[in-house]
C-alpha positions, 0 to 999 in steps of 0.5 A, spaced: 711 280 351 713 274 347 710 272 340 707 266 343 703 269 349 701 275 344 698 269 339 695 266 345 692 272 347 689 274 340 686 267 340 682 269 347 680 275 344 677 271 338 674 266 342 671 272 346 668 275 340 665 268 338 662 268 345 659 275 344 655 273 338 653 266 340 650 270 346 647 275 342 643 270 338 641 266 344 638 273 347 634 273 341 631 266 343 630 269 350 626 275 348 622 271 343 620 266 349 618 272 353 614 275 348 610 269 347 609 268 354 607 275 355 602 274 349 599 268 353 598 272 359 594 277 355 589 272 353 587 270 361 582 273 365 587 275 370 594 277 369 599 273 373 603 278 378 610 275 376 616 278 378 617 281 371 611 284 371 611 287 378 618 290 376 615 293 370 610 296 374 615 299 379 619 302 374 613 306 372 613 313 374 608 316 379 605 320 373 604 314 369 601 310 375 596 316 376 593 316 369 585 315 368 582 308 368 579 311 361 586 313 358 589 306 360 584 302 357 584 306 351 592 305 350 591 297 352 586 297 346 591 300 341 597 295 344 592 289 344 591 290 336 599 291 335 600 285 339 595 281 335 598 283 329 605 282 331 604 275 334 600 273 327 606 276 323 612 272 327 608 265 329 609 262 322 617 264 322 619 261 328 621 254 326 625 257 320 628 262 325 630 258 331 634 253 326 637 259 323 640 261 329 642 255 332 646 254 325 649 261 327 646 264 321 645 272 321 642 274 315 638 280 313 632 276 314 634 274 321 636 281 323 629 283 320 626 277 324 630 280 331 627 287 330 620 284 330 621 279 336 623 285 340 617 289 338 613 283 340 616 283 347 616 290 348 608 291 346 606 285 350 610 286 356 607 293 356 600 291 355 602 286 361 604 292 365 598 296 364 594 290 366 598 290 373 596 297 373 589 296 373 589 290 378 593 294 383 586 299 382 582 293 383 579 293 376 578 288 371 583 288 365 580 286 358 582 279 356 586 279 349 582 275 344 588 272 340 586 270 333 591 264 334 589 258 338 593 258 345 595 251 343 599 253 337 602 259 341 604 253 346 607 249 341 611 254 338 613 257 345 616 249 347 620 249 341 623 256 342 625 254 350 628 248 347 632 251 342 634 257 348 636 251 353 641 248 347 644 255 346 645 257 353 649 250 354 653 252 348 655 259 351 656 255 358 661 250 354 664 256 350 666 260 357 669 254 360 673 253 354 676 260 355 676 259 362 681 253 361 685 257 356 686 263 361 688 258 367 693 254 362 696 261 361 696 263 368 699 257 370 705 258 366 707 264 370 711 267 364 707 273 364 708 280 366 704 283 372 700 287 368 698 281 363 697 277 369 692 282 372 688 282 366 688 275 365 686 274 372 680 279 372 678 276 365 678 269 369 673 272 374 669 275 370 668 269 365 666 265 372 661 270 374 658 270 367 658 262 367 655 262 374 649 267 372 647 262 366 647 256 370 643 259 375 638 260 369 638 268 369 637 272 363 642 273 358 640 280 358 643 281 365 649 278 365 654 281 371 659 283 366 658 285 359 662 280 354 665 286 350 668 289 356 672 283 358 679 285 356 685 280 354 690 285 351 695 291 353 699 295 349 706 292 348 710 298 350 706 300 356 706 293 358 712 294 363 709 300 367 702 301 366 696 297 371 690 296 366 684 300 369 679 295 372 674 292 368 667 295 368 663 290 372 656 294 372 654 295 365 647 299 367 647 306 366 642 310 369 639 315 363 638 321 367 635 325 361 628 327 362 623 326 357 617 331 355 611 329 360 615 324 364 615 324 372 621 329 374 622 324 380 621 318 376 625 312 377 630 312 371 631 306 366 637 302 366 641 298 361 641 291 363 644 287 358 648 286 351 642 290 348 640 296 351 633 297 353 634 305 355 630 307 349 624 302 351 623 305 358 624 312 355 619 311 349 614 308 354 614 314 359 613 318 353 607 314 349 603 313 356 603 320 357 601 322 349 594 323 346 591 317 345 592 317 337 600 317 338 602 310 335 608 306 339 611 306 332 612 314 332 615 314 339 620 308 337 622 312 330 623 318 334 628 314 339 631 311 333 634 318 331 638 318 337 
């Protein structure tokens, strides 16, 4: 491999790393949007059975779906209080947060905000799921009395959606630029067969991800993880080793059974750059725990893994 090609491929790797950071920040906006949307759903007399809510419901094991009405309502009561507290904590920070993200800043304060966002999304989505569970039983679900007017949440949600669209457009443009660089290298035709195979595979993966973004689908569910897109090969192995296929499916089934969980329950899956296995495992444990067990306790236990 010549020095020029080696330098070009090194540049591709740097571009991929920058794209991965951009998508990570954009995912935070997506997660915040989902959390705000779910919070608004909780304030309605009847939770809409969106595709997202139905998927969350279907992921619940039989043991959880068979919880008594009383147990579900107790858990909802605790969840709703935490959603309200989390929402009140996040709303005043949204404008500063979105500006920082669009400027690609990632300070300690931003990292702390991202943790808060993920907590809000988990709590609010879980609360929606339990309401769907009650709905399936023909029961009414409690309406969450938000301490913040819906108009304020809607205003913040609009800001987040606007910034998310801009960030997604940036990500699409970054992918196009990487594709152009890959195409230019492939057109020259001076690379060895292993390198051409790597570049061709990377091109296909980038195209799939770009199409996914353009379709408005979740960053969390990109067809190919950006970090798994490879651009390099060891120089001394270049002539006689064909690179392993790049993993296209990043979803790992977590087959570890947790205490009190349904033995045959559908396993949770990792679907994006930020793994969600711990959320599902925590949800299974928490819903089957005594009423006084807090979500924070479950989260802390999972964080030790």
